[in-house]
N, C-alpha and C positions, 0 to 999 in steps of 0.2 A: 824616096828612100834611098841608099848607100852603102855597102858595106863596109864595116869600119873594122881592120885584124885588130882583137884582143891583145894585150901587150906579153911580151915573151916575158920569158920570166928565166933562161938560159943564163943573165947574170945573179943567181941569187945570191945576196948577203955579198955581192961586189963592194955595196959603199958602205960595208959593215965599218965601225971604228971610226965614221965621219961624223960632223956634225950636222943636223942640220940644214942650218942655213949655207952651207958648201953642198947640198945636193938638192937644193931649193930649183925646183923647175919653174919658176916663175922667172920673168923680166928685172926683177928686183936688184938693187944694189946694197949691199950690208957693208955696216964700219964697223969699229970694233969689236970683230969676233962677232957678228950676231947679234952685236946690243944694239945697233939700231939697222932700220931698213928704211930706206930711201927709194923712188919709184924711177925708172931707167932714166931720164931725164933730170936728173938729181944736180947736173952740172950748173941747172937756170938757177939753182937755190945763189948760188957766188951773184949772178946779176942781180936778182932781188935783194940780197944782203947789201950790195956797192949801191942800190938805188935809196937805201933807205940811210946807210951810214954816213956815203960822202955829202949829201945834201947838210944833215944834223954836224959834220966837221963843221962845212962851210960857215954855218948860220953861227956855231960858238965863236969862232974866229973870226968873223965880218961884221959880225953883227952883236952878239950874246954881251962880247967880251966888249966891247964898246959903250952900250948901256950900264954896265955895271958904273959907268963914272957921273953916269944921268940918275941913278937910283942908291938909295941909302945902301949901306954895304951888305945888310940880309935880304935887300930886294933884289939887289943886285946878283949877288951867288945863288941866288934860289933860280933866275931866268937861267943859268946854264945846267943848273943840275938836274932842273926840272927834265931841262932837253936831252941830260946826258942819261937820266932813269928809264925815261920813254921810251928810248930807244932801245935801251939793255930789254926792258919789257915786253916789246916788240919783236927783239930779236929771239927773246925764250919764248914768247910763242909762235913765231916760225920755227923754231924746230920742233916744240912739241905735235908740230901739224906735219910734220916733213918727216920728221926721224920716227915714227913710231908707227906701229904694226894698225892700219886703218880697218881692222876689221875682215880680217882675209878667212876664208873660209875653207881650210884644210881637202885637198885634192885628193881624193879613191885612188888608190893603188889598183884596183880592176873594175871595168864597170862592174852594174848592177845586173843580176842574173836576169833577161828578158823573158818575155813571157810568151808563146808560141799561137801567131795571131795569125801567121798566111798560110794558107795551103788547104787542101781539103782531102790529102793522101798521106799515109805516116812520111814517105822519104822524101817527099816536095813541102815541108814544111819548115819555115823559115823566123828563128826568134828574132822578135823585134820589140825595141822601146819606145811606148808611148812616148811622142814628143811634149803632151803636157798633161801634168795628174792634178788631182784637185785637191785641198784640205782649209777645212773651215776652220778659222780662227774668232771668237765671241760672235759668231750667227754669220761671221761676210764669207762670203767662198773666194779663196785666191787660188787660179793660176799657176804650178808652181811648173817651170819647163827644165827639161832636161840639157845639161851642157857637157859637150862633148871633151872640153878639153881638159873639165875638172872631174867626167863620170859619175855625175852628182845632180838631183834633182834641186836647185835654188829654191831654197828660202825666199819667200813673201819680200819685197821689195830689196831685193837682192840683184844684181846684176853681173857680168862679167865686162869688166876692163880689158881693153882691146892694147891697151897699152901696156900697162903691169902683167898681165895675158894672168890673172888671175878672178877668185869671183869673190866680191867683197859685199857686206850685209851694210844695208840699210845705203845703200850706193848714191852720190849726190852726183859727185861729175868728177874727173881728176883735171886737177889744177898744174899746169907747168911751170907758175913761177912760184910752185913749193914745191913742184917734183915730187908730186904722192897724191893720192887715190883720196879724196874726201870723202868720209863716209862714217859710219856710225862709230868708231872709237874718236874719229880727230874733228868730227865737225865743228864742237863747243871751240876749239881752242884755233880754228879757223875764222870760226865767226868773229873770236876775240882780237885776232890779229888783223882782221880787212876794218874792224872797228878802231881799235886803238891806233893803226895807220892811217887813218882816217881825221881822229885826232890832235895825230903829230902834226897833222898839214895845214892843220889849222893855225893849230900853235905857231908852229912855224910862221905860216905869211901874217897873223896878227903882231907879232913882236917885228917883225920886218917892216909893217905898218906902222907901226908905234918908233920905230926907228927915225923916219923919212921923216914923221912928223915934228919928232925930237930935233934934226937938221935944220926942219922949216922952222921953227921958233927961234931955237937958240942963234939964227944966222940972219934972221928974218929976210928971206928970199920964199920965190915961189913952190908950189909943190915942182913942177917940174923941174928946175935947177938942185933943191933936194932930191931927187932922185937921179940927177947925173953924178953926184957926188958919191953914191953906194950904187954901184953896179952891182954888186952880191946880191942886197936887197931885190933889187930885180930883178933878176934871176932867180931869187928864191920866192920871188912872189908867182912867178910866170909860172915857172913848175909846181911850185906846191898845188895852184891855181888846179892845174888839168890834172895834176895825180888824185887831187880832191873830186876832183869828177868822177873819176875810175871809179878810187875804192869807197868812194861817199856813195855813190850810184850802187856799187855792189853790195852795201850795208844795207842799203836797201830795201834792195832787192831779196835780202835774202832772212832780213826781220818778216816782208812778206809771206816766204818757205816757210820758217818758225812759226806765225801767227797759224796758217792756216793747214801745218805739218805735211808741208810735203816735201819733197827734193827737186833739185835741180833739173835732174834726168825725168819724173814726172812730168813737172811742169812744162819741159819742152816737148816732150813725147805724146802726153794725154794731155786733156782736159777737162777737169772734173765738174765741167757746168752742166753738163747733160744726167752726172748723176755723184750722188755723195761722196762725198769723201771719208772710206773708212777708218781713217789713221788721225782724223780731226777730233782731237778732243776738247774744243773750247783754246781761243786764245793764253786764259792763263796756264789751263793746264798743259798746253802745247809749248810752251815758255818752259815749264817746269822741268817737262822731258828730257829737254836738250838743254838747261843749265844745273838743274838740282839734283839730277836721277843719275845713279852711279852707275861710271863709264865699265860696262863688261869685261871681263879680263881676256887675253886675248887666248885663239883658240889655236894659235901656235908657239911652243919650245922651239925657236930657231937655235939656242945653243946649247939643247937635246944632244944626245947623238943617238945617230941611226940604230934601229932597235935589228937584231938578224933577223931577214926574213923567214917568214913560219914555210913549209912545205909549198910547193907551188899548188891550186887552185886546177877544176879539172876543165880542163881548153872549153870554153865554148865555141870553137870552130869545127868540132866533129860535127854538128848538127848544120847544114846549111853551106858551109863553109865560111861559117862565121857569125855576127850576128849585127841587126839592121841599124844604123842612127837613125834617130828620129825626125832627123831635121834637112834632111833630103826637099828640096822642092819647095820649104818652107821658109817666110821671111822672116830676120834678123830681130824679132820683138824680143828687147830684155826684159819687159818691166810684166809683174805680177798685178795687175788689178782686181782690185775687191768687189764683191757684190753682194745684196743679200740672197738669202739664199732661195724667195721664192721666185727671182731672176732663172738660178741655175735650173729650176725645174723647166723652165723654158726654152732652154738653152742645154738639155742634153742629145742633141745629135752631134756632138764632139765625138764619139768613141764610135766609128766608124765599121771597128773591125772588131765588135763585140769584148773590146776591152771594160777591166772593172768599174763602175762607177762610185767605188768605195769612198768617204770619206775620212780624214782624218776631221777629229773634235779637238781643238785645242782651245786654250785661254792664252790672250795675247802675252801676258808676263810669264809664262812659262817656258814662250823660245827664246829666251835667253837664258835661264837656268840651266840647261842642260849641256852634259859632260859629252864632248868632243870623243866619237868613235876613231881610233886611229888603228893604224897597224898593230900597236902593242897590242889589241885586244883579240886579235885574231891570232898571234904570236901564243898568246894565253888561252886559244881555243874557242873565249865568249864571244858568243854571237847575238845578235839582236833576234828576239823571240817572233821570228814573224813568220805567220804560216808559208809555206812552199807558193801556194797562190797566189799569196801578195808581193810575189819574188819582184816581182818591177815596181814594185812600193818605194824599193831602196833609193830612199832620195840623201839629201844633207845627213849625216852624223845627226841634227839637229832632228830632225823628221824621224831617221828611223830609232833615234830612244825615243820620241813620242811614242811611238808605232806599240813599243815592246813596253812602255809603263803602261797602255791604256789596252794591252789586251789579256 
């Protein structure tokens, strides 16, 4: 373990009068005064839009416009109309994926109160934060891990994105093509974007083939000579065929993830072959959870004014020169796996320093309906009603509120 200097309070109130997005500690980029939030690689969004729009423009000019003469007025116009509307719909889904809060958990302004775990004499005791705590959700035990950057214990299925520098709920992956984390609040739009892009590729490829066939039949030539007469169609066929394998394969992979209620991160880091997936509710309910459930509101108000900070808290450096980070010498495991309670009984050798093994017992649906505790609560003097010996249980605001609710 290594010592971490607690945050300094010498600049109290220095951010007063600014908005939250102006003092944001993550790596995100904000547009329109905090109304849109992007990842630090948001420039790739322009490339993604170009890869969609430019081929459609070429298709409308060199293929669809020529097919209008071969079909009746209604059918000819509909070919162009469908392509344009489908492209606009695809771009809207892309912006809904890229420009919204994916499910960022607000970081704490100070670390949790550590328990004294080291040392046998009074002056040599050093406060430490346990790296892992356990929480029980619907009979499944999840290990929630401490995040040094956000100074909180992550809820189940939450992970810290090293690119955006935020802890994100139900983290799936960070997509460089959309320049944003894919997580709880934008996964639905991401899948719809990938799926609609696949359909758009199929649409363009199909009508390019129809146009080549029309040339062959009208001029009574071979298929190869007909292809030479429309190089734009050949270029679009090759392009859409390659893209279709990419986005089509991605669509199939995410259909599998949705049907088994996994995330990309979980699938790549862990295998559920050796244990059951505690999140799997069955294929139908898994699809309902993604496409039919309400999207939880953002826990961040980026346009809100930064509140004036309350009086500084007592320094933690008074005991042992600081508190100890729980991550020294440990791997960077980011994911929290669930297991049945009977397994936990056989694996309780985790707390070797005598830390508490008490757990929270919560329902799965309560995790998304808890008000986030922010610095506004500290300013008004409201604190979670947690017993002092549970002080190191100060996790993310969701778990903190659950603890106060159940005491």
